[in-house]
C-alpha positions in Angstrom: 0.1 23.3 -9.1 -3.2 23.9 -7.2 -5.8 21.1 -7.0 -9.5 20.9 -6.2 -11.3 17.8 -5.1 -14.9 16.9 -5.8 -17.3 14.4 -4.3 -18.9 12.7 -7.4 -22.2 11.0 -6.7 -22.9 8.2 -9.2 -19.2 7.2 -9.7 -19.6 3.5 -8.8 -17.2 1.7 -11.1 -14.3 2.0 -13.6 -16.8 2.6 -16.4 -18.0 5.9 -14.8 -14.3 7.0 -14.4 -13.9 6.4 -18.2 -17.0 8.5 -18.9 -15.7 11.3 -16.6 -12.4 11.3 -18.3 -14.1 11.8 -21.7 -16.4 14.6 -20.5 -14.3 16.4 -17.9 -10.9 15.8 -19.4 -11.2 18.3 -22.3 -12.5 21.0 -19.9 -9.5 20.7 -17.5 -6.8 20.4 -20.2 -6.8 16.7 -20.7 -7.4 13.5 -18.7 -3.9 13.7 -17.2 -5.1 16.5 -15.0 -7.7 14.2 -13.4 -7.2 11.7 -10.5 -9.9 9.4 -9.2 -10.5 7.7 -5.8 -13.2 5.2 -6.7 -13.5 4.0 -3.1 -14.6 7.4 -1.8 -16.2 8.8 -5.0 -13.6 11.5 -5.2 -12.3 13.3 -8.3 -9.3 15.6 -8.0 -8.6 18.2 -10.7 -5.1 19.5 -11.1 -4.1 22.9 -12.6 -7.5 24.4 -11.5 -6.3 27.9 -12.2 -7.1 27.4 -15.8 -10.7 26.3 -15.4 -13.7 27.4 -13.4 -15.4 25.1 -10.8 -18.8 25.6 -12.5 -17.4 24.3 -15.8 -16.2 21.2 -14.1 -19.6 20.7 -12.4 -21.4 21.1 -15.7 -19.1 18.6 -17.4 -19.8 16.1 -14.6 -23.6 16.6 -15.1 -23.1 15.9 -18.8 -21.6 12.6 -17.8 -24.9 11.7 -16.0 -23.5 12.3 -12.5 -23.5 15.0 -9.9 -20.6 16.6 -8.0 -19.9 19.1 -5.3 -16.6 20.5 -3.9 -15.1 17.9 -1.6 -15.3 20.0 1.6 -18.8 21.1 0.9 -19.9 17.5 0.2 -18.5 16.4 3.5 -20.2 19.3 5.3 -23.6 18.5 3.8 -23.6 14.9 5.0 -27.1 13.5 4.6 -29.1 12.5 7.7 -29.4 8.8 8.5 -32.4 7.6 6.5 -31.3 9.3 3.3 -27.8 7.9 3.6 -29.3 4.5 4.3 -31.5 4.8 1.2 -28.6 5.9 -1.0 -26.5 2.9 0.0 -29.2 0.3 0.1 -31.5 1.3 -2.8 -29.4 -0.6 -5.4 -29.7 -3.8 -3.4 -33.4 -3.3 -2.6 -34.3 -2.7 -6.3 -32.2 -5.7 -7.4 -34.1 -7.8 -4.8 -37.5 -6.4 -6.0 -36.5 -7.3 -9.6 -35.6 -10.9 -8.6 -38.9 -11.3 -6.7 -41.0 -10.0 -9.6 -39.1 -12.2 -12.0 -39.8 -15.2 -9.9 -43.5 -14.2 -9.5 -43.9 -13.7 -13.3 -42.3 -17.1 -14.0 -44.4 -18.8 -11.4 -47.7 -17.3 -12.8 -46.7 -18.3 -16.4 -45.7 -21.8 -15.2 -49.0 -22.3 -13.4 -51.1 -21.3 -16.3 -49.1 -22.7 -19.3 -46.5 -25.3 -18.1 -42.7 -25.5 -18.1 -42.1 -25.3 -21.8 -44.1 -22.2 -22.4 -42.8 -20.5 -19.3 -39.2 -21.1 -20.4 -39.5 -20.5 -24.1 -42.5 -18.2 -24.4 -44.3 -20.6 -26.6 -46.0 -19.7 -29.8 -48.8 -17.7 -28.2 -48.2 -14.1 -27.0 -47.2 -13.8 -23.3 -50.3 -13.1 -21.2 -50.7 -9.5 -20.2 -50.5 -10.2 -16.4 -47.3 -12.1 -16.9 -45.8 -9.5 -19.2 -46.7 -6.8 -16.7 -44.8 -8.6 -13.9 -41.8 -9.1 -16.2 -41.9 -5.4 -17.2 -41.9 -4.4 -13.6 -38.9 -6.7 -12.9 -37.1 -5.1 -15.9 -37.9 -1.5 -14.6 -36.7 -2.3 -11.1 -33.5 -4.0 -12.2 -32.8 -1.4 -14.9 -33.1 1.6 -12.6 -29.3 2.2 -12.5 -28.7 0.8 -16.1 -31.1 2.5 -18.5 -30.3 6.2 -17.7 -26.6 5.5 -18.2 -27.4 3.7 -21.5 -29.3 6.7 -22.7 -26.3 9.0 -22.0 -24.0 6.6 -23.8 -26.3 6.6 -26.8 -26.4 10.4 -26.9 -22.6 10.6 -26.8 -22.3 7.8 -29.4 -19.9 6.0 -27.0 -21.3 2.5 -26.4 -20.7 1.0 -23.0 -21.8 -2.0 -21.1 -25.1 -0.3 -20.0 -26.0 0.4 -23.6 -25.2 -3.2 -24.6 -27.5 -4.6 -22.0 -30.3 -2.1 -22.8 -30.2 -2.9 -26.5 -30.2 -6.7 -25.6 -33.2 -6.2 -23.3 -35.2 -4.1 -25.8 -34.4 -6.6 -28.6 -35.6 -9.5 -26.4 -38.9 -7.7 -25.7 -39.3 -6.9 -29.4 -39.3 -10.6 -30.3 -41.5 -11.5 -27.3 -38.8 -13.0 -25.1 -40.1 -11.4 -21.9 -38.5 -14.1 -19.6 -35.1 -13.6 -21.3 -35.4 -9.8 -21.1 -36.3 -9.8 -17.4 -33.7 -12.5 -16.5 -30.9 -10.5 -18.3 -31.9 -7.3 -16.5 -32.0 -9.0 -13.1 -28.7 -10.8 -13.5 -26.9 -7.7 -14.8 -28.3 -5.7 -11.9 -27.0 -8.4 -9.6 -23.6 -8.3 -11.3 -23.4 -4.5 -10.8 -24.5 -5.0 -7.1 -21.7 -7.5 -6.6 -19.3 -5.2 -8.2 -20.4 -2.4 -5.9 -20.1 -4.8 -2.9 -16.6 -5.8 -3.9 -15.5 -2.1 -4.0 -17.2 -1.6 -0.6 -15.3 -4.6 0.8 -12.0 -3.1 -0.4 -13.1 0.3 1.0 -13.8 -1.2 4.4 -10.5 -2.9 4.4 -8.8 0.5 4.2 -11.3 2.4 6.4 -10.9 -0.2 9.2 -7.6 1.7 9.8 -9.6 4.8 10.6 -11.3 3.1 13.5 -8.0 2.3 15.1 -7.4 5.7 16.6 -9.6 6.8 19.5 -11.9 9.8 19.0 -11.1 11.3 22.4 -7.8 12.3 24.0 -7.2 12.7 27.7 -4.5 15.3 28.5 -3.2 17.6 31.2 -4.5 21.1 30.9 -1.4 23.4 30.9 -3.2 26.3 32.7 -4.0 24.5 35.9 -2.8 20.9 35.6 -6.2 19.4 35.6 -7.0 16.4 33.4 -9.3 17.2 30.5 -10.8 15.0 27.7 -11.6 16.4 24.3 -12.1 15.2 20.7 -8.7 14.4 19.1 -9.4 17.1 16.5 -9.4 19.8 19.2 -6.2 18.7 21.1 -3.4 21.3 20.7 0.1 20.3 19.8 2.4 20.3 22.8 0.0 19.2 25.5 0.8 16.1 27.6 -1.6 13.2 26.9 -2.2 10.3 29.3 -2.8 6.7 28.1 -3.7 3.9 30.4 -2.9 0.2 29.9 -5.0 -1.4 27.2 -5.9 1.9 25.6 -4.9 3.1 22.1 -2.7 6.1 21.4 -5.0 8.9 20.4 -2.3 11.0 18.6 1.4 10.9 17.6 3.9 12.1 20.3 7.0 11.5 22.3 6.9 9.7 25.7 7.8 11.9 28.6 7.0 9.6 31.5 6.5 5.9 32.1 7.6 2.6 30.6 5.5 0.2 28.6 5.4 -1.9 25.5 3.3 -1.0 22.5 1.6 -2.9 19.7 2.1 -0.6 16.7 1.2 -3.1 14.0 -1.4 -0.7 12.4 1.5 1.6 11.5 4.6 -0.6 11.0 3.2 -4.1 10.6 5.4 -5.4 13.4 3.9 -8.5 14.9 5.7 -8.1 18.3 5.3 -5.3 20.9 7.9 -2.6 21.0 9.3 -1.2 24.3 8.7 2.5 24.8 10.1 4.9 27.4 11.0 8.6 27.8 12.2 10.0 24.4 10.6 7.3 22.3 8.0 8.0 19.6 4.4 6.7 19.8 1.9 6.7 17.0 -1.9 7.1 16.9 -3.7 3.8 16.8 -1.0 1.8 18.6 -2.1 -0.2 21.6 -0.5 0.5 25.0 0.0 -2.8 26.7 0.9 -2.9 30.4 2.1 0.5 31.6 0.5 3.9 32.0 2.4 6.5 30.1 2.4 10.2 29.4 3.5 11.7 26.1 3.8 15.1 24.5 1.5 15.5 21.5 3.6 16.4 18.4 1.0 16.3 15.6 -2.6 17.3 15.1 -5.1 14.5 14.3 -5.1 15.2 10.6 -1.3 15.0 10.4 -0.7 11.8 12.4 1.2 8.9 10.8 -2.0 6.8 10.7 -3.9 9.6 9.0 -1.1 10.0 6.4 -1.1 6.2 5.8 -4.9 6.1 5.2 -4.8 9.2 3.0 -1.9 7.9 0.9 -3.4 4.4 0.4 -6.6 6.1 -0.8 -4.8 8.4 -3.1 -2.7 5.5 -4.4 -5.7 4.3 -6.5 -5.3 7.2 -8.8 -1.8 6.0 -9.8 -3.1 3.2 -12.0 -1.3 0.0 -12.7 -0.2 -0.9 -16.3 -2.7 -3.9 -16.2 -5.5 -1.5 -15.3 -4.6 0.8 -18.1 -4.3 -2.1 -20.6 -7.8 -3.3 -19.7 -9.3 0.1 -20.2 -7.7 0.5 -23.6 -8.7 -3.0 -24.6 -12.3 -2.4 -23.5 -12.4 0.9 -25.4 -11.8 -1.0 -28.6 -13.5 -4.2 -27.7 -16.9 -2.9 -26.9 -17.7 -1.1 -30.2 -16.1 -4.0 -32.1 -18.4 -6.5 -30.4 -21.4 -4.2 -31.3 -20.3 -4.3 -34.9 -20.0 -8.1 -34.8 -23.5 -8.3 -33.3 -25.0 -6.2 -36.1 -23.2 -8.4 -38.6 -24.5 -11.5 -36.9 -28.1 -10.1 -37.2 -28.1 -9.3 -40.9 -25.4 -11.4 -42.6 -26.9 -14.9 -42.2 -30.4 -14.0 -43.5 -29.0 -11.9 -46.4 -26.2 -14.2 -47.4 -27.6 -17.7 -46.6 -31.3 -17.2 -46.2 -31.2 -17.9 -42.4 -34.2 -17.1 -40.2 -34.3 -13.4 -39.3 -35.6 -13.9 -35.8 -33.0 -16.6 -35.0 -30.2 -14.4 -36.3 -31.5 -11.4 -34.4 -31.6 -13.5 -31.2 -28.0 -14.7 -31.7 -27.0 -11.0 -32.2 -28.6 -10.2 -28.8 -26.7 -13.0 -27.2 -23.5 -11.6 -28.7 -24.3 -8.2 -27.2 -24.7 -9.7 -23.7 -21.5 -11.7 -24.1 -19.8 -8.5 -25.2 -20.4 -6.9 -21.8 -16.9 -6.3 -20.4 -18.0 -6.2 -16.7 -15.8 -9.0 -15.5 -12.8 -7.7 -17.5 -13.2 -4.1 -16.3 -13.6 -5.0 -12.6 -10.9 -7.7 -12.5 -7.9 -5.4 -12.1 -9.0 -2.5 -9.9 -10.5 -4.8 -7.2 -7.3 -6.8 -7.1 -5.1 -3.7 -7.0 -7.1 -2.1 -4.2 -7.0 -5.4 -2.2 -3.3 -5.6 -2.7 -2.7 -2.1 -1.6 -4.9 -2.5 1.5 -3.1 -5.7 2.6 0.3 -4.2 2.1 -0.7 -1.2 4.3 -1.8 -3.7 7.1 1.7 -5.3 6.8 3.4 -1.9 7.2 4.3 -1.5 3.5 2.9 1.8 2.1 2.6 1.6 -1.7 1.8 4.8 -3.5 -0.1 3.3 -6.3 -0.9 0.2 -8.4 1.8 1.1 -10.9 4.4 0.6 -8.1 2.8 -2.5 -6.8 3.2 -4.1 -10.2 6.7 -2.7 -10.6 7.9 -4.6 -7.6 7.0 -7.9 -9.3 9.5 -7.2 -12.1 12.5 -6.3 -9.9 15.7 -8.0 -11.1 18.3 -6.2 -9.0 18.3 -4.3 -5.7 20.7 -1.6 -4.5 20.8 -1.3 -0.7 22.2 1.6 1.3 24.3 0.3 4.2 23.9 2.8 7.0 20.4 2.7 8.6 19.3 -0.1 6.3 21.6 -3.1 6.7 23.0 -1.5 9.9 21.4 0.4 12.8 22.8 3.7 11.6 24.5 4.5 14.9 27.8 3.1 16.5 27.6 0.7 19.3 30.1 -1.1 21.4 30.8 -4.5 19.9 33.6 -5.9 22.1 35.4 -5.1 25.4 39.0 -6.3 25.3 40.7 -5.7 28.8 44.5 -6.0 29.0 47.2 -6.1 31.6 45.0 -7.7 34.3 42.0 -5.4 34.1 38.4 -6.6 34.0 35.8 -5.6 31.4 33.9 -3.7 34.1 37.0 -1.7 35.1 37.7 -0.8 31.5 34.1 0.3 30.9 33.8 2.3 34.1 37.0 4.4 33.3 36.1 4.8 29.7 32.5 5.9 30.5 33.8 8.3 33.2 35.9 10.2 30.6 33.5 9.8 27.6 30.4 11.1 29.3 31.8 14.6 29.0 31.9 14.3 25.2 29.0 14.5 22.6 30.8 12.4 20.0 28.8 9.4 18.6 31.5 7.0 19.7 31.6 8.5 23.2 27.9 8.2 23.5 28.1 4.5 22.4 30.5 3.8 25.3 28.4 5.6 27.8 25.3 3.8 26.6 27.0 0.4 26.9 28.0 1.2 30.5 24.3 2.0 31.3 23.2 -1.3 29.6 25.7 -3.3 31.6 24.9 -1.6 34.9 28.4 -0.2 35.2 28.7 3.1 37.1 31.1 5.5 35.4 34.0 6.7 37.6 34.4 10.4 38.3 36.9 11.9 35.9 38.6 15.1 37.1 40.9 17.5 35.4 39.4 16.4 32.1 41.4 17.8 29.1 40.4 17.1 25.4 43.2 16.5 22.9 41.6 17.7 19.7 41.1 15.0 17.1 42.7 12.3 19.1 41.3 11.8 22.6 41.4 13.1 26.1 43.2 12.9 29.5 41.7 13.0 33.0 42.4 12.0 36.6 40.5 9.1 38.0 40.8 8.1 41.7 44.0 10.2 41.9 45.8 8.6 38.9 46.2 10.0 35.4 44.4 8.2 32.6 44.0 8.8 28.9 41.4 7.7 26.3 41.6 8.0 22.5 42.1 6.5 19.1 44.6 3.9 17.9 46.9 6.7 16.8 46.7 8.4 20.2 47.4 5.1 22.0 50.5 4.6 19.8 51.7 7.9 20.9 50.9 7.4 24.6 52.0 3.8 24.9 54.5 3.1 22.0 55.9 0.0 23.5 52.5 -1.8 23.8 53.1 -3.9 20.7 50.3 -6.4 21.4 47.7 -3.7 21.9 48.8 -2.0 18.7 48.4 -5.2 16.7 45.0 -5.9 18.2 43.8 -2.4 17.4 45.1 -2.6 13.8 43.3 -5.9 13.3 40.0 -4.3 14.5 40.5 -1.3 12.2 41.2 -3.6 9.2 37.8 -5.3 10.0 36.1 -1.9 9.8 35.8 -1.1 13.5 36.6 2.1 15.3 39.0 1.6 18.3 38.8 3.3 21.7 41.9 2.7 23.8 42.1 3.3 27.5 45.4 3.6 29.4 47.5 5.1 32.2 51.1 6.1 32.7 52.1 2.4 33.0 50.2 0.5 30.3 47.2 0.2 28.0 44.2 -0.9 30.2 42.3 -2.3 27.2 40.6 -1.7 23.9 36.9 -1.1 23.1 35.6 -2.0 19.7 32.9 0.3 18.3 31.1 -0.2 15.0 27.7 0.4 13.4 26.0 -2.9 14.3 24.5 -5.1 11.5 20.8 -5.6 12.0 20.0 -9.2 12.9 17.4 -9.5 10.1 19.8 -8.1 7.4 21.4 -11.4 6.3 18.2 -13.4 6.3 16.5 -10.6 4.4 19.2 -10.6 1.7 18.8 -14.4 1.4 15.1 -14.0 1.2 15.4 -11.5 -1.7 17.6 -13.9 -3.6 15.1 -16.7 -3.0 12.4 -14.4 -4.3 14.2 -14.3 -7.6 16.3 -11.1 -7.4 19.4 -11.7 -9.5 21.9 -9.3 -7.9 22.0 -7.4 -4.6 24.5 -4.5 -4.3 25.4 -2.6 -1.1 26.2 1.1 -1.6 28.0 3.1 1.1 30.1 6.2 1.7 32.1 4.3 4.4 35.6 3.1 3.9 36.6 -0.1 2.1 37.3 -2.1 5.3 34.0 -1.3 7.0 32.0 -1.9 3.8 33.7 -5.3 3.2 32.9 -6.4 6.8 29.2 -5.5 6.5 29.0 -7.0 3.0 30.4 -10.3 4.1 28.2 -10.4 7.2 24.9 -9.9 5.3 25.8 -11.8 2.1 25.3 -9.3 -0.7 26.7 -10.1 -4.1 29.0 -7.1 -4.2 29.6 -3.7 -2.6 30.7 -0.3 -3.6 32.4 1.9 -0.9 33.5 5.5 -0.4 30.6 6.8 -2.5 29.4 10.4 -2.6 25.6 10.9 -3.2 26.3 11.5 -6.9 28.4 8.3 -7.0 25.4 6.3 -5.6 23.2 7.8 -8.4 25.8 6.6 -10.9 25.9 3.1 -9.4 22.1 2.8 -9.5 22.0 4.1 -13.1 24.6 1.4 -14.1 22.4 -1.3 -12.5 19.4 0.1 -14.5 21.4 -0.1 -17.7 22.2 -3.8 -17.0 19.0 -5.0 -15.5 16.3 -2.5 -16.4 14.1 -3.0 -13.4 16.1 -2.0 -10.3 14.9 -1.1 -6.8 16.9 1.1 -4.4 16.4 0.7 -0.7 17.5 3.5 1.6 16.5 5.9 4.4 14.4 8.0 2.0 16.2 11.3 2.9 20.0 11.1 2.4 19.4 8.6 -0.5 16.8 10.7 -2.3 18.8 11.1 -5.5 19.6 7.4 -5.7 15.9 6.5 -4.9 14.8 8.7 -7.8 17.4 7.2 -10.2 16.0 3.7 -9.6 12.8 2.3 -11.2 11.4 1.7 -7.7 12.4 3.7 -4.6 11.9 1.9 -1.3 12.3 3.9 2.0 13.2 2.2 5.2 11.8 3.1 8.6 9.3 5.7 7.2 7.2 5.6 10.4 9.5 8.1 12.0 10.3 10.2 8.9 7.8 12.3 7.1 10.3 13.0 4.3 10.8 9.2 3.6 7.1 8.9 2.7 7.3 11.8 0.4 10.5 10.7 -1.3 10.0 7.0 -2.1 7.5 5.1 -4.2 7.1 2.5 -1.5 7.7 3.1 2.3 8.5 0.3 4.7 7.0 1.8 7.9 9.3 -0.2 10.3 13.0 -0.7 10.2 12.5 -4.2 8.9 14.3 -5.1 5.7 12.5 -8.4 5.6 9.4 -6.5 4.3 11.2 -5.9 1.0 11.2 -9.7 0.2 7.6 -9.9 1.3 6.8 -7.0 -1.0 8.3 -8.8 -4.0 6.4 -12.0 -3.3 3.1 -10.0 -2.6 3.6 -8.0 -5.8 4.1 -11.2 -7.9 1.1 -12.8 -6.3 -1.0 -9.7 -7.1 0.1 -9.7 -10.7 -0.6 -13.4 -11.0 -4.1 -12.9 -9.8 -4.7 -10.1 -12.2 -3.5 -12.2 -15.1 -5.7 -15.1 -13.9 -8.7 -12.7 -13.8 -8.1 -11.4 -17.3 -7.7 -14.9 -18.7 -10.9 -16.1 -17.0 -12.9 -13.1 -18.3 -11.6 -13.3 -21.9 -11.7 -17.1 -21.9 -15.4 -17.3 -20.9 -16.3 -14.6 -23.5 -14.4 -16.5 -26.2 -16.3 -19.7 -25.3 -19.7 -18.1 -25.4 -19.0 -16.2 -28.7 -18.3 -19.6 -30.3 -21.5 -21.0 -28.7 -23.5 -18.0 -29.9 -22.1 -18.3 -33.5 -23.1 -22.0 -33.5 -26.6 -21.2 -32.1 -26.2 -23.0 -28.8 -26.1 -20.0 -26.4 -29.1 -18.2 -24.9 -29.5 -14.8 -23.4 -29.8 -16.0 -19.9 -26.9 -18.4 -20.3 -24.7 -15.6 -21.6 -25.6 -13.2 -18.7 -25.2 -16.0 -16.2 -21.8 -16.7 -17.6 -20.9 -13.0 -17.4 -22.1 -12.8 -13.8 -20.2 -16.0 -13.0 -17.1 -14.5 -14.4 -17.6 -11.3 -12.4 -18.0 -13.4 -9.2 -14.9 -15.4 -10.0 -12.6 -12.4 -10.6 -14.0 -10.5 -7.6 -13.5 -13.5 -5.3 -10.1 -14.2 -6.7 -9.0 -10.6 -6.3 -10.3 -10.3 -2.7 -8.3 -13.3 -1.7 -5.4 -10.8 -1.3 -7.2 -9.3 1.7 -6.4 -12.6 3.5 -2.7 -12.5 2.4 -1.3 -11.9 5.8 1.8 -14.1 5.4 4.4 -12.5 7.7 7.7 -11.5 6.1 9.5 -13.6 8.6 7.5 -16.8 7.8 9.4 -17.9 4.6 11.5 -21.1 4.9 14.6 -19.1 3.9 14.2 -16.6 6.7 13.2 -19.1 9.4 16.2 -21.3 8.7 18.6 -18.4 8.6 20.7 -17.7 11.8 20.6 -14.2 13.1 23.4 -12.0 11.7 25.9 -10.8 14.3 27.2 -7.3 14.6 30.6 -6.7 13.2 
């Protein structure tokens, strides 16, 4: 399905999105074919084959806004002063409105005293004062009145129409001070809303400043060093990064050793060692060593660029709370207008009340009805939550998934690559018959370095780590499926599995018993021997990550009821890992379809279930869960595409942080909705009793907007590290099996 993006000028808040859905939705086959990025003023139309671009643009104009194709809008970037005016005019007009309001009140106060200035008095407002108030209303209403007119034409009342009717009504009964105050305060509330969106936008766009704009690389033609914009750097060239500089692009280290702070991508708080063969990411900081790396991706395709792009796109996947607020406001606004009309005419007609007083109370109800605080409460909180999660290395694809994490009751975790490292490593050296660990390792590595088997590579890697030089193995002969033989220092040696050792040294009872015990615990056994005896055993297993056990405990502490490990490994290996990390239960020897069945069973029992896996091999199980979480997505493009949430580093502790962060976000949303509705209910009662005034109502509405905005933006400071919880800090590191 092809898509087309548009830059929409005038799309400043959730209300404009609702208007665009009503106008553009029918043109493109329904609102489900529209996605919106409020932070960047971007509208994306899906299934564009069935509609012309001009029809979309006309529909946007009917909504009172203007649009252009996204690429064209970017190409026609306005020069500096026009861009400044576009961004600052709202604040400037609001300030002018406030100054004119203060000037009008001061003139009225100087000539007629406090009581008359505040209440209008019995005499008509002086022309000079009324003129100043009218100017204040015009300046403050610049971005309100045109939208109100459009709402009236469409017969779809919105907050702008409510405010405009209230202002006109106040002028009609001579309440110039009230009318100007309402206009200024509402303009200020809209300005604060715009500021809050900008604050959230800047939190995301700050990521864009992390990658340098220039890249220094070795020119392939003559070996000279050249510097170019990152957009122009070709894939495959060798880039040079000095100590203290940021990585300009993604790549693989070819020369040099250093440590890198890659927190912008993975959220890891400690530097990561990098050497030849290791991946580096754009935006990461090179600490102490100069390195060279081969560029593997263009600037637009780097992991940092993908993270930024997906966080921005995540806003279109709206949270259930956001959808509920929109549906509520759609019914609430016209209902409140009806109530205001009833309040204006019912008391005089039924009880003989004063028409002017009843009309004034109706205007107060209109102001109270403005759903500003309610509408802005959820999107600001969601965007702040998404931005904070991205800084912590947790990429969430939308508000719907951010909320879903708060409801998780059970978690299924893949073993290999999630709870374990995903590759075998030497766990224990067990020399026998008078040999030392170094002798055992030197002979084993000498024979295994000819093999490409994962277990063989684990033995050679351990020798390199321990500084043991492999001995030369001559006359090497592989015994298929069992092991190999070779000559070392003139003597015949053999290396192989437990079964091969039983055949080569059948009388070595102690060695056979030790090997059997290791296999029962889930280890693979490498035996080394000669014609006389078994020289020793080497235990190889997929090591358990040290953070696995604390992370499982952290998930339980966060309220997850059951944690199940799923693996295709044998029963013994699975049991050993399960006991080491402390999961509630495990299921072993599973095929991919069996994992899907296990996840579906959990969904039937608990409803809200998360699946944590590598995002590639576990794709079917991730899709079967209510929330798919991919581990280590920073090195895997497919992981980001597969899962609903991607943990950019290989750090399972981020899963528990995610659950807590999600619940904190949902709690703030609920607080915001309660504050917005609670204040409105209070002022409706005051208005009915005749105690509320127009300026009090708008001040309360603005106060509610300030409260919910400030409360939502608190999430931008939520930088609690996943390793900072008491459960995690107190937990000992898990040992490898």
